[in-house]
N, CA, C, O and the ligand as a Tripos MOL2 file, in Angstrom:
@<TRIPOS>MOLECULE
protein
  293   291    74     0     0
PROTEIN
NO_CHARGES

@<TRIPOS>ATOM
      1 N          26.3260   57.2490  185.3660 N.3       1 MET1
      2 CA         25.9430   56.4930  186.5440 C.3       1 MET1
      3 C          24.8990   57.3150  187.2980 C.2       1 MET1
      4 O          25.1100   58.4970  187.5710 O.2       1 MET1
      5 N          23.8050   56.7030  187.6230 N.am      2 ARG2
      6 CA         22.7400   57.4100  188.3410 C.3       2 ARG2
      7 C          22.8280   57.0470  189.8160 C.2       2 ARG2
      8 O          22.8980   55.8760  190.1910 O.2       2 ARG2
      9 N          22.8230   58.0950  190.6420 N.am      3 LYS3
     10 CA         22.8120   57.8600  192.0830 C.3       3 LYS3
     11 C          21.9440   58.9410  192.7070 C.2       3 LYS3
     12 O          22.1970   60.1320  192.5270 O.2       3 LYS3
     13 N          20.9250   58.5230  193.4390 N.am      4 ASP4
     14 CA         19.8940   59.4170  193.9560 C.3       4 ASP4
     15 C          19.3140   60.1750  192.7620 C.2       4 ASP4
     16 O          18.8080   59.5400  191.8370 O.2       4 ASP4
     17 N          19.3690   61.5090  192.7480 N.am      5 THR5
     18 CA         18.8350   62.2500  191.6030 C.3       5 THR5
     19 C          19.9550   62.7920  190.7330 C.2       5 THR5
     20 O          19.7120   63.5780  189.8160 O.2       5 THR5
     21 N          21.1950   62.3700  191.0210 N.am      6 LYS6
     22 CA         22.3420   62.9220  190.2970 C.3       6 LYS6
     23 C          22.8720   61.9520  189.2480 C.2       6 LYS6
     24 O          22.6750   60.7390  189.3300 O.2       6 LYS6
     25 N          23.5490   62.5290  188.2580 N.am      7 VAL7
     26 CA         24.1890   61.7380  187.2080 C.3       7 VAL7
     27 C          25.6910   62.0060  187.2680 C.2       7 VAL7
     28 O          26.1200   63.1580  187.3380 O.2       7 VAL7
     29 N          26.4710   60.9550  187.2400 N.am      8 TYR8
     30 CA         27.9210   61.0690  187.2680 C.3       8 TYR8
     31 C          28.5000   60.4010  186.0310 C.2       8 TYR8
     32 O          27.9750   59.4000  185.5440 O.2       8 TYR8
     33 N          29.5940   60.9710  185.5310 N.am      9 CYS9
     34 CA         30.2950   60.3510  184.4070 C.3       9 CYS9
     35 C          30.9350   59.0480  184.9030 C.2       9 CYS9
     36 O          31.6920   59.0580  185.8730 O.2       9 CYS9
     37 N          30.6340   57.9450  184.2470 N.am     10 ASN10
     38 CA         31.2280   56.6630  184.6470 C.3      10 ASN10
     39 C          32.7370   56.6570  184.4410 C.2      10 ASN10
     40 O          33.4620   55.9310  185.1220 O.2      10 ASN10
     41 N          33.2090   57.4770  183.4870 N.am     11 CYS11
     42 CA         34.6170   57.4450  183.1160 C.3      11 CYS11
     43 C          35.4800   58.2290  184.0990 C.2      11 CYS11
     44 O          36.4550   57.6920  184.6250 O.2      11 CYS11
     45 N          35.1370   59.4980  184.3570 N.am     12 CYS12
     46 CA         35.9820   60.3370  185.2280 C.3      12 CYS12
     47 C          35.3660   60.5610  186.6100 C.2      12 CYS12
     48 O          36.0490   61.0220  187.5250 O.2      12 CYS12
     49 N          34.0940   60.2420  186.7640 N.am     13 GLY13
     50 CA         33.4680   60.3310  188.0760 C.3      13 GLY13
     51 C          32.8450   61.6610  188.4180 C.2      13 GLY13
     52 O          32.2120   61.7880  189.4660 O.2      13 GLY13
     53 N          33.0050   62.6730  187.5530 N.am     14 LYS14
     54 CA         32.4630   63.9790  187.9250 C.3      14 LYS14
     55 C          30.9370   64.0130  187.7840 C.2      14 LYS14
     56 O          30.3480   63.2670  187.0010 O.2      14 LYS14
     57 N          30.3270   64.8950  188.5610 N.am     15 GLU15
     58 CA         28.8750   65.0480  188.5070 C.3      15 GLU15
     59 C          28.4990   65.8810  187.2890 C.2      15 GLU15
     60 O          29.1220   66.9080  187.0170 O.2      15 GLU15
     61 N          27.4880   65.4420  186.5610 N.am     16 ILE16
     62 CA         26.9850   66.2230  185.4270 C.3      16 ILE16
     63 C          26.1890   67.3920  185.9830 C.2      16 ILE16
     64 O          25.2650   67.1970  186.7740 O.2      16 ILE16
     65 N          26.5420   68.6070  185.5740 N.am     17 CYS17
     66 CA         25.9240   69.8200  186.1090 C.3      17 CYS17
     67 C          24.4480   69.9190  185.7150 C.2      17 CYS17
     68 O          24.0510   69.6300  184.5860 O.2      17 CYS17
     69 N          23.6710   70.3360  186.6880 N.am     18 LYS18
     70 CA         22.2360   70.4770  186.4750 C.3      18 LYS18
     71 C          21.7790   71.7220  187.2180 C.2      18 LYS18
     72 O          22.2030   71.9570  188.3490 O.2      18 LYS18
     73 N          20.9320   72.5120  186.6040 N.am     19 ARG19
     74 CA         20.3650   73.6890  187.2720 C.3      19 ARG19
     75 C          18.8720   73.7120  187.0160 C.2      19 ARG19
     76 O          18.4400   73.6100  185.8680 O.2      19 ARG19
     77 N          18.1010   73.8400  188.0400 N.am     20 ASN20
     78 CA         16.6400   73.8360  187.9360 C.3      20 ASN20
     79 C          16.1350   72.6350  187.1240 C.2      20 ASN20
     80 O          15.3020   72.7660  186.2270 O.2      20 ASN20
     81 N          16.6630   71.4860  187.4670 N.am     21 GLU21
     82 CA         16.2330   70.2180  186.8390 C.3      21 GLU21
     83 C          16.6040   70.1010  185.3570 C.2      21 GLU21
     84 O          16.1450   69.1850  184.6750 O.2      21 GLU21
     85 N          17.4360   71.0300  184.8540 N.am     22 ILE22
     86 CA         17.8630   70.9610  183.4500 C.3      22 ILE22
     87 C          19.3720   70.7850  183.4170 C.2      22 ILE22
     88 O          20.1040   71.5190  184.0810 O.2      22 ILE22
     89 N          19.8370   69.8090  182.6440 N.am     23 TYR23
     90 CA         21.2780   69.5900  182.5400 C.3      23 TYR23
     91 C          21.9060   70.7400  181.7780 C.2      23 TYR23
     92 O          21.4840   71.0590  180.6670 O.2      23 TYR23
     93 N          22.9160   71.3650  182.3730 N.am     24 THR24
     94 CA         23.5950   72.4910  181.7460 C.3      24 THR24
     95 C          24.9160   72.0280  181.1260 C.2      24 THR24
     96 O          25.7730   72.8350  180.7640 O.2      24 THR24
     97 N          25.0480   70.7320  181.0190 N.am     25 GLU25
     98 CA         26.2510   70.1210  180.4550 C.3      25 GLU25
     99 C          25.7580   68.8900  179.6910 C.2      25 GLU25
    100 O          24.8710   68.1760  180.1580 O.2      25 GLU25
    101 N          26.3260   68.6540  178.5380 N.am     26 GLU26
    102 CA         25.8440   67.5300  177.7430 C.3      26 GLU26
    103 C          26.6390   66.2620  178.0310 C.2      26 GLU26
    104 O          27.8170   66.3160  178.3830 O.2      26 GLU26
    105 N          25.9870   65.1480  177.8790 N.am     27 PHE27
    106 CA         26.6190   63.8440  178.1070 C.3      27 PHE27
    107 C          25.8440   62.8160  177.3010 C.2      27 PHE27
    108 O          24.7510   63.0920  176.8060 O.2      27 PHE27
    109 N          26.4190   61.6310  177.1750 N.am     28 ILE28
    110 CA         25.6760   60.5740  176.4950 C.3      28 ILE28
    111 C          25.3070   59.4930  177.4900 C.2      28 ILE28
    112 O          26.0180   59.2340  178.4610 O.2      28 ILE28
    113 N          24.1900   58.8810  177.2200 N.am     29 HIS29
    114 CA         23.7230   57.7640  178.0340 C.3      29 HIS29
    115 C          23.7740   56.5190  177.1640 C.2      29 HIS29
    116 O          23.1610   56.4700  176.0980 O.2      29 HIS29
    117 N          24.5060   55.5200  177.6220 N.am     30 LEU30
    118 CA         24.6070   54.2620  176.8890 C.3      30 LEU30
    119 C          23.7760   53.2130  177.6030 C.2      30 LEU30
    120 O          23.7960   53.1240  178.8310 O.2      30 LEU30
    121 N          23.0470   52.4230  176.8370 N.am     31 LYS31
    122 CA         22.3020   51.3130  177.4270 C.3      31 LYS31
    123 C          22.3660   50.1450  176.4510 C.2      31 LYS31
    124 O          22.1070   50.3020  175.2580 O.2      31 LYS31
    125 N          22.7120   48.9830  176.9680 N.am     32 LYS32
    126 CA         22.8090   47.8130  176.1090 C.3      32 LYS32
    127 C          22.2760   46.5890  176.8210 C.2      32 LYS32
    128 O          22.6810   46.2730  177.9400 O.2      32 LYS32
    129 N          21.3650   45.9070  176.1560 N.am     33 ASP33
    130 CA         20.9250   44.5970  176.6160 C.3      33 ASP33
    131 C          21.6370   43.5820  175.7330 C.2      33 ASP33
    132 O          21.2490   43.3820  174.5820 O.2      33 ASP33
    133 N          22.6770   42.9370  176.2610 N.am     34 TRP34
    134 CA         23.4680   42.0020  175.4730 C.3      34 TRP34
    135 C          22.6460   40.7630  175.1590 C.2      34 TRP34
    136 O          21.8710   40.2760  175.9820 O.2      34 TRP34
    137 N          22.8380   40.2740  173.9540 N.am     35 GLY35
    138 CA         22.0360   39.1420  173.5020 C.3      35 GLY35
    139 C          22.8450   37.9130  173.1690 C.2      35 GLY35
    140 O          23.9980   37.7710  173.5760 O.2      35 GLY35
    141 N          22.2280   37.0430  172.4340 N.am     36 TYR36
    142 CA         22.7360   35.6950  172.1750 C.3      36 TYR36
    143 C          24.1410   35.6400  171.6060 C.2      36 TYR36
    144 O          24.9160   34.7560  171.9690 O.2      36 TYR36
    145 N          24.4880   36.5740  170.7170 N.am     37 PHE37
    146 CA         25.7910   36.5200  170.0510 C.3      37 PHE37
    147 C          26.9000   37.1530  170.8740 C.2      37 PHE37
    148 O          28.0360   37.2610  170.4130 O.2      37 PHE37
    149 N          26.5770   37.5670  172.0780 N.am     38 SER38
    150 CA         27.5570   38.2310  172.9400 C.3      38 SER38
    151 C          28.0540   37.2930  174.0370 C.2      38 SER38
    152 O          27.3510   36.3730  174.4560 O.2      38 SER38
    153 N          29.2880   37.5490  174.4940 N.am     39 GLU39
    154 CA         29.7980   36.8240  175.6580 C.3      39 GLU39
    155 C          29.0540   37.2510  176.9180 C.2      39 GLU39
    156 O          29.1280   36.5860  177.9510 O.2      39 GLU39
    157 N          28.3280   38.3820  176.8180 N.am     40 ASN40
    158 CA         27.5820   38.9170  177.9630 C.3      40 ASN40
    159 C          26.0840   38.6210  177.8410 C.2      40 ASN40
    160 O          25.2620   39.3470  178.4010 O.2      40 ASN40
    161 N          25.7340   37.5780  177.1260 N.am     41 ASP41
    162 CA         24.3310   37.2380  176.8910 C.3      41 ASP41
    163 C          23.5450   37.2810  178.2020 C.2      41 ASP41
    164 O          23.9340   36.6730  179.1990 O.2      41 ASP41
    165 N          22.4260   38.0160  178.1770 N.am     42 GLY42
    166 CA         21.5620   38.1010  179.3600 C.3      42 GLY42
    167 C          21.8980   39.2620  180.2760 C.2      42 GLY42
    168 O          21.1670   39.5360  181.2270 O.2      42 GLY42
    169 N          23.0070   39.9530  179.9970 N.am     43 LEU43
    170 CA         23.4290   41.0640  180.8470 C.3      43 LEU43
    171 C          22.9470   42.3870  180.2590 C.2      43 LEU43
    172 O          22.9990   42.5780  179.0440 O.2      43 LEU43
    173 N          22.4800   43.2950  181.1020 N.am     44 SER44
    174 CA         22.1370   44.6590  180.6900 C.3      44 SER44
    175 C          23.1100   45.6300  181.3450 C.2      44 SER44
    176 O          23.4580   45.4690  182.5150 O.2      44 SER44
    177 N          23.5480   46.6370  180.5950 N.am     45 GLN45
    178 CA         24.4850   47.6100  181.1280 C.3      45 GLN45
    179 C          24.0470   49.0200  180.7470 C.2      45 GLN45
    180 O          23.4880   49.2420  179.6730 O.2      45 GLN45
    181 N          24.3080   49.9700  181.6440 N.am     46 GLU46
    182 CA         24.0480   51.3780  181.3740 C.3      46 GLU46
    183 C          25.2440   52.1900  181.8440 C.2      46 GLU46
    184 O          25.9000   51.8260  182.8200 O.2      46 GLU46
    185 N          25.5290   53.2840  181.1560 N.am     47 ALA47
    186 CA         26.6060   54.1720  181.5750 C.3      47 ALA47
    187 C          26.3310   55.5790  181.0520 C.2      47 ALA47
    188 O          25.6530   55.7610  180.0410 O.2      47 ALA47
    189 N          26.8680   56.5660  181.7590 N.am     48 ASP48
    190 CA         26.7930   57.9620  181.3250 C.3      48 ASP48
    191 C          28.2120   58.4600  181.1410 C.2      48 ASP48
    192 O          29.0680   58.2310  181.9960 O.2      48 ASP48
    193 N          28.4670   59.1350  180.0390 N.am     49 ILE49
    194 CA         29.8130   59.6100  179.7250 C.3      49 ILE49
    195 C          29.7440   61.1080  179.4450 C.2      49 ILE49
    196 O          28.9500   61.5480  178.6130 O.2      49 ILE49
    197 N          30.5750   61.8960  180.1380 N.am     50 CYS50
    198 CA         30.5780   63.3470  179.9210 C.3      50 CYS50
    199 C          31.2270   63.6720  178.5670 C.2      50 CYS50
    200 O          31.9140   62.8380  177.9780 O.2      50 CYS50
    201 N          30.9960   64.8890  178.0930 N.am     51 GLU51
    202 CA         31.4800   65.2640  176.7720 C.3      51 GLU51
    203 C          33.0010   65.2000  176.6730 C.2      51 GLU51
    204 O          33.5390   64.7450  175.6630 O.2      51 GLU51
    205 N          33.6990   65.6560  177.7230 N.am     52 GLN52
    206 CA         35.1680   65.6500  177.6740 C.3      52 GLN52
    207 C          35.6990   64.2200  177.5700 C.2      52 GLN52
    208 O          36.6250   63.9570  176.8030 O.2      52 GLN52
    209 N          35.1220   63.3040  178.3330 N.am     53 CYS53
    210 CA         35.5700   61.9070  178.2740 C.3      53 CYS53
    211 C          35.2160   61.2840  176.9260 C.2      53 CYS53
    212 O          35.9800   60.4790  176.3940 O.2      53 CYS53
    213 N          34.0710   61.6510  176.3770 N.am     54 LEU54
    214 CA         33.6700   61.1210  175.0760 C.3      54 LEU54
    215 C          34.6530   61.5750  173.9960 C.2      54 LEU54
    216 O          35.0420   60.7850  173.1360 O.2      54 LEU54
    217 N          35.0550   62.8500  174.0430 N.am     55 ILE55
    218 CA         36.0100   63.3770  173.0600 C.3      55 ILE55
    219 C          37.3220   62.6000  173.1580 C.2      55 ILE55
    220 O          37.8880   62.1950  172.1420 O.2      55 ILE55
    221 N          37.8050   62.3930  174.3930 N.am     56 LYS56
    222 CA         39.0610   61.6440  174.5870 C.3      56 LYS56
    223 C          38.9030   60.2160  174.0830 C.2      56 LYS56
    224 O          39.7980   59.6870  173.4250 O.2      56 LYS56
    225 N          37.7750   59.5930  174.3880 N.am     57 TRP57
    226 CA         37.5190   58.2080  173.9830 C.3      57 TRP57
    227 C          37.4840   58.1040  172.4550 C.2      57 TRP57
    228 O          38.0830   57.1990  171.8730 O.2      57 TRP57
    229 N          36.7790   59.0350  171.8150 N.am     58 MET58
    230 CA         36.6400   58.9520  170.3640 C.3      58 MET58
    231 C          37.9850   59.1290  169.6640 C.2      58 MET58
    232 O          38.1870   58.6200  168.5620 O.2      58 MET58
    233 N          38.9090   59.8550  170.3090 N.am     59 LYS59
    234 CA         40.2390   60.0210  169.7060 C.3      59 LYS59
    235 C          40.9980   58.7000  169.6560 C.2      59 LYS59
    236 O          41.9740   58.5780  168.9160 O.2      59 LYS59
    237 N          40.5640   57.7160  170.4280 N.am     60 THR60
    238 CA         41.2330   56.4060  170.4120 C.3      60 THR60
    239 C          40.6140   55.4800  169.3550 C.2      60 THR60
    240 O          41.1170   54.3810  169.1230 O.2      60 THR60
    241 N          39.5270   55.9230  168.7180 N.am     61 PHE61
    242 CA         38.8850   55.0820  167.6950 C.3      61 PHE61
    243 C          39.7930   54.9610  166.4690 C.2      61 PHE61
    244 O          40.4910   55.9080  166.1080 O.2      61 PHE61
    245 N          39.7770   53.8090  165.8480 N.am     62 LYS62
    246 CA         40.5180   53.6460  164.5940 C.3      62 LYS62
    247 C          39.9210   54.5490  163.5200 C.2      62 LYS62
    248 O          40.6570   55.1860  162.7660 O.2      62 LYS62
    249 N          38.5970   54.6090  163.4470 N.am     63 TYR63
    250 CA         37.9070   55.4760  162.5030 C.3      63 TYR63
    251 C          37.1060   56.4990  163.2910 C.2      63 TYR63
    252 O          36.2930   56.1360  164.1410 O.2      63 TYR63
    253 N          37.3310   57.7590  163.0160 N.am     64 ALA64
    254 CA         36.6030   58.8110  163.7290 C.3      64 ALA64
    255 C          35.1180   58.7320  163.3850 C.2      64 ALA64
    256 O          34.7620   58.3150  162.2830 O.2      64 ALA64
    257 N          34.2590   59.1230  164.3030 N.am     65 PRO65
    258 CA         32.8250   59.1200  164.0120 C.3      65 PRO65
    259 C          32.5270   60.0830  162.8660 C.2      65 PRO65
    260 O          33.2160   61.0880  162.6910 O.2      65 PRO65
    261 N          31.5000   59.7680  162.0930 N.am     66 ASP66
    262 CA         31.0330   60.7310  161.0920 C.3      66 ASP66
    263 C          30.5410   61.9620  161.8340 C.2      66 ASP66
    264 O          29.8470   61.8510  162.8440 O.2      66 ASP66
    265 N          30.8970   63.1210  161.3370 N.am     67 SER67
    266 CA         30.4770   64.3700  161.9780 C.3      67 SER67
    267 C          30.0290   65.3520  160.9150 C.2      67 SER67
    268 O          30.5790   65.3620  159.8140 O.2      67 SER67
    269 N          29.0550   66.1680  161.2190 N.am     68 TRP68
    270 CA         28.5820   67.1920  160.2940 C.3      68 TRP68
    271 C          27.8910   68.2900  161.0770 C.2      68 TRP68
    272 O          27.4180   68.0930  162.1960 O.2      68 TRP68
    273 N          27.8520   69.4510  160.4480 N.am     69 GLU69
    274 CA         27.1690   70.6100  161.0530 C.3      69 GLU69
    275 C          25.6830   70.5090  160.7500 C.2      69 GLU69
    276 O          25.2850   70.2670  159.6110 O.2      69 GLU69
    277 N          24.8800   70.6960  161.7650 N.am     70 ARG70
    278 CA         23.4420   70.7030  161.5390 C.3      70 ARG70
    279 C          23.0320   72.0980  161.0820 C.2      70 ARG70
    280 O          23.4650   73.1020  161.6470 O.2      70 ARG70
    281 N          22.2070   72.1450  160.0710 N.am     71 THR71
    282 CA         21.7580   73.4550  159.5970 C.3      71 THR71
    283 C          20.5060   73.9130  160.3330 C.2      71 THR71
    284 O          20.2290   75.1090  160.4130 O.2      71 THR71
    285 N          19.7570   72.9650  160.8660 N.am     72 GLU72
    286 CA         18.5700   73.3280  161.6620 C.3      72 GLU72
    287 C          18.7630   72.7750  163.0540 C.2      72 GLU72
    288 O          19.0580   71.5920  163.2290 O.2      72 GLU72
    289 N          18.5960   73.6220  164.0290 N.am     73 ILE73
    290 CA         18.7570   73.2020  165.4260 C.3      73 ILE73
    291 C          17.4360   73.3750  166.1540 C.2      73 ILE73
    292 O          17.3450   73.0810  167.3460 O.2      73 ILE73
    293 ZN         33.9120   62.2510  182.3120 Zn       74 ZN74
@<TRIPOS>BOND
     1     1     2 1
     2     2     3 1
     3     3     4 2
     4     3     5 am
     5     5     6 1
     6     6     7 1
     7     7     8 2
     8     7     9 am
     9     9    10 1
    10    10    11 1
    11    11    12 2
    12    11    13 am
    13    13    14 1
    14    14    15 1
    15    15    16 2
    16    15    17 am
    17    17    18 1
    18    18    19 1
    19    19    20 2
    20    19    21 am
    21    21    22 1
    22    22    23 1
    23    23    24 2
    24    23    25 am
    25    25    26 1
    26    26    27 1
    27    27    28 2
    28    27    29 am
    29    29    30 1
    30    30    31 1
    31    31    32 2
    32    31    33 am
    33    33    34 1
    34    34    35 1
    35    35    36 2
    36    35    37 am
    37    37    38 1
    38    38    39 1
    39    39    40 2
    40    39    41 am
    41    41    42 1
    42    42    43 1
    43    43    44 2
    44    43    45 am
    45    45    46 1
    46    46    47 1
    47    47    48 2
    48    47    49 am
    49    49    50 1
    50    50    51 1
    51    51    52 2
    52    51    53 am
    53    53    54 1
    54    54    55 1
    55    55    56 2
    56    55    57 am
    57    57    58 1
    58    58    59 1
    59    59    60 2
    60    59    61 am
    61    61    62 1
    62    62    63 1
    63    63    64 2
    64    63    65 am
    65    65    66 1
    66    66    67 1
    67    67    68 2
    68    67    69 am
    69    69    70 1
    70    70    71 1
    71    71    72 2
    72    71    73 am
    73    73    74 1
    74    74    75 1
    75    75    76 2
    76    75    77 am
    77    77    78 1
    78    78    79 1
    79    79    80 2
    80    79    81 am
    81    81    82 1
    82    82    83 1
    83    83    84 2
    84    83    85 am
    85    85    86 1
    86    86    87 1
    87    87    88 2
    88    87    89 am
    89    89    90 1
    90    90    91 1
    91    91    92 2
    92    91    93 am
    93    93    94 1
    94    94    95 1
    95    95    96 2
    96    95    97 am
    97    97    98 1
    98    98    99 1
    99    99   100 2
   100    99   101 am
   101   101   102 1
   102   102   103 1
   103   103   104 2
   104   103   105 am
   105   105   106 1
   106   106   107 1
   107   107   108 2
   108   107   109 am
   109   109   110 1
   110   110   111 1
   111   111   112 2
   112   111   113 am
   113   113   114 1
   114   114   115 1
   115   115   116 2
   116   115   117 am
   117   117   118 1
   118   118   119 1
   119   119   120 2
   120   119   121 am
   121   121   122 1
   122   122   123 1
   123   123   124 2
   124   123   125 am
   125   125   126 1
   126   126   127 1
   127   127   128 2
   128   127   129 am
   129   129   130 1
   130   130   131 1
   131   131   132 2
   132   131   133 am
   133   133   134 1
   134   134   135 1
   135   135   136 2
   136   135   137 am
   137   137   138 1
   138   138   139 1
   139   139   140 2
   140   139   141 am
   141   141   142 1
   142   142   143 1
   143   143   144 2
   144   143   145 am
   145   145   146 1
   146   146   147 1
   147   147   148 2
   148   147   149 am
   149   149   150 1
   150   150   151 1
   151   151   152 2
   152   151   153 am
   153   153   154 1
   154   154   155 1
   155   155   156 2
   156   155   157 am
   157   157   158 1
   158   158   159 1
   159   159   160 2
   160   159   161 am
   161   161   162 1
   162   162   163 1
   163   163   164 2
   164   163   165 am
   165   165   166 1
   166   166   167 1
   167   167   168 2
   168   167   169 am
   169   169   170 1
   170   170   171 1
   171   171   172 2
   172   171   173 am
   173   173   174 1
   174   174   175 1
   175   175   176 2
   176   175   177 am
   177   177   178 1
   178   178   179 1
   179   179   180 2
   180   179   181 am
   181   181   182 1
   182   182   183 1
   183   183   184 2
   184   183   185 am
   185   185   186 1
   186   186   187 1
   187   187   188 2
   188   187   189 am
   189   189   190 1
   190   190   191 1
   191   191   192 2
   192   191   193 am
   193   193   194 1
   194   194   195 1
   195   195   196 2
   196   195   197 am
   197   197   198 1
   198   198   199 1
   199   199   200 2
   200   199   201 am
   201   201   202 1
   202   202   203 1
   203   203   204 2
   204   203   205 am
   205   205   206 1
   206   206   207 1
   207   207   208 2
   208   207   209 am
   209   209   210 1
   210   210   211 1
   211   211   212 2
   212   211   213 am
   213   213   214 1
   214   214   215 1
   215   215   216 2
   216   215   217 am
   217   217   218 1
   218   218   219 1
   219   219   220 2
   220   219   221 am
   221   221   222 1
   222   222   223 1
   223   223   224 2
   224   223   225 am
   225   225   226 1
   226   226   227 1
   227   227   228 2
   228   227   229 am
   229   229   230 1
   230   230   231 1
   231   231   232 2
   232   231   233 am
   233   233   234 1
   234   234   235 1
   235   235   236 2
   236   235   237 am
   237   237   238 1
   238   238   239 1
   239   239   240 2
   240   239   241 am
   241   241   242 1
   242   242   243 1
   243   243   244 2
   244   243   245 am
   245   245   246 1
   246   246   247 1
   247   247   248 2
   248   247   249 am
   249   249   250 1
   250   250   251 1
   251   251   252 2
   252   251   253 am
   253   253   254 1
   254   254   255 1
   255   255   256 2
   256   255   257 am
   257   257   258 1
   258   258   259 1
   259   259   260 2
   260   259   261 am
   261   261   262 1
   262   262   263 1
   263   263   264 2
   264   263   265 am
   265   265   266 1
   266   266   267 1
   267   267   268 2
   268   267   269 am
   269   269   270 1
   270   270   271 1
   271   271   272 2
   272   271   273 am
   273   273   274 1
   274   274   275 1
   275   275   276 2
   276   275   277 am
   277   277   278 1
   278   278   279 1
   279   279   280 2
   280   279   281 am
   281   281   282 1
   282   282   283 1
   283   283   284 2
   284   283   285 am
   285   285   286 1
   286   286   287 1
   287   287   288 2
   288   287   289 am
   289   289   290 1
   290   290   291 1
   291   291   292 2
@<TRIPOS>SUBSTRUCTURE
     1 MET1         2 RESIDUE 1 A MET
     2 ARG2         6 RESIDUE 1 A ARG
     3 LYS3        10 RESIDUE 1 A LYS
     4 ASP4        14 RESIDUE 1 A ASP
     5 THR5        18 RESIDUE 1 A THR
     6 LYS6        22 RESIDUE 1 A LYS
     7 VAL7        26 RESIDUE 1 A VAL
     8 TYR8        30 RESIDUE 1 A TYR
     9 CYS9        34 RESIDUE 1 A CYS
    10 ASN10       38 RESIDUE 1 A ASN
    11 CYS11       42 RESIDUE 1 A CYS
    12 CYS12       46 RESIDUE 1 A CYS
    13 GLY13       50 RESIDUE 1 A GLY
    14 LYS14       54 RESIDUE 1 A LYS
    15 GLU15       58 RESIDUE 1 A GLU
    16 ILE16       62 RESIDUE 1 A ILE
    17 CYS17       66 RESIDUE 1 A CYS
    18 LYS18       70 RESIDUE 1 A LYS
    19 ARG19       74 RESIDUE 1 A ARG
    20 ASN20       78 RESIDUE 1 A ASN
    21 GLU21       82 RESIDUE 1 A GLU
    22 ILE22       86 RESIDUE 1 A ILE
    23 TYR23       90 RESIDUE 1 A TYR
    24 THR24       94 RESIDUE 1 A THR
    25 GLU25       98 RESIDUE 1 A GLU
    26 GLU26      102 RESIDUE 1 A GLU
    27 PHE27      106 RESIDUE 1 A PHE
    28 ILE28      110 RESIDUE 1 A ILE
    29 HIS29      114 RESIDUE 1 A HIS
    30 LEU30      118 RESIDUE 1 A LEU
    31 LYS31      122 RESIDUE 1 A LYS
    32 LYS32      126 RESIDUE 1 A LYS
    33 ASP33      130 RESIDUE 1 A ASP
    34 TRP34      134 RESIDUE 1 A TRP
    35 GLY35      138 RESIDUE 1 A GLY
    36 TYR36      142 RESIDUE 1 A TYR
    37 PHE37      146 RESIDUE 1 A PHE
    38 SER38      150 RESIDUE 1 A SER
    39 GLU39      154 RESIDUE 1 A GLU
    40 ASN40      158 RESIDUE 1 A ASN
    41 ASP41      162 RESIDUE 1 A ASP
    42 GLY42      166 RESIDUE 1 A GLY
    43 LEU43      170 RESIDUE 1 A LEU
    44 SER44      174 RESIDUE 1 A SER
    45 GLN45      178 RESIDUE 1 A GLN
    46 GLU46      182 RESIDUE 1 A GLU
    47 ALA47      186 RESIDUE 1 A ALA
    48 ASP48      190 RESIDUE 1 A ASP
    49 ILE49      194 RESIDUE 1 A ILE
    50 CYS50      198 RESIDUE 1 A CYS
    51 GLU51      202 RESIDUE 1 A GLU
    52 GLN52      206 RESIDUE 1 A GLN
    53 CYS53      210 RESIDUE 1 A CYS
    54 LEU54      214 RESIDUE 1 A LEU
    55 ILE55      218 RESIDUE 1 A ILE
    56 LYS56      222 RESIDUE 1 A LYS
    57 TRP57      226 RESIDUE 1 A TRP
    58 MET58      230 RESIDUE 1 A MET
    59 LYS59      234 RESIDUE 1 A LYS
    60 THR60      238 RESIDUE 1 A THR
    61 PHE61      242 RESIDUE 1 A PHE
    62 LYS62      246 RESIDUE 1 A LYS
    63 TYR63      250 RESIDUE 1 A TYR
    64 ALA64      254 RESIDUE 1 A ALA
    65 PRO65      258 RESIDUE 1 A PRO
    66 ASP66      262 RESIDUE 1 A ASP
    67 SER67      266 RESIDUE 1 A SER
    68 TRP68      270 RESIDUE 1 A TRP
    69 GLU69      274 RESIDUE 1 A GLU
    70 ARG70      278 RESIDUE 1 A ARG
    71 THR71      282 RESIDUE 1 A THR
    72 GLU72      286 RESIDUE 1 A GLU
    73 ILE73      290 RESIDUE 1 A ILE
    74 ZN74       293 GROUP 0 **** ****
């Protein structure tokens, strides 16, 4: 959730840490423009989810996300 210049986790409400304009904590930004095949046709939604909430959320998935170690960073 964006408010003023800050980003908050939509799930738990905490502020995403930032120092000198650089985020020192990782999070995901979701954006969806729902279309014709959706019950939300015409609606756009955005959300920010902190890493801790994402980990908890993914544990509720029936199938865990594919994960792998990157060899080049
Ligand atoms: Zn959170």
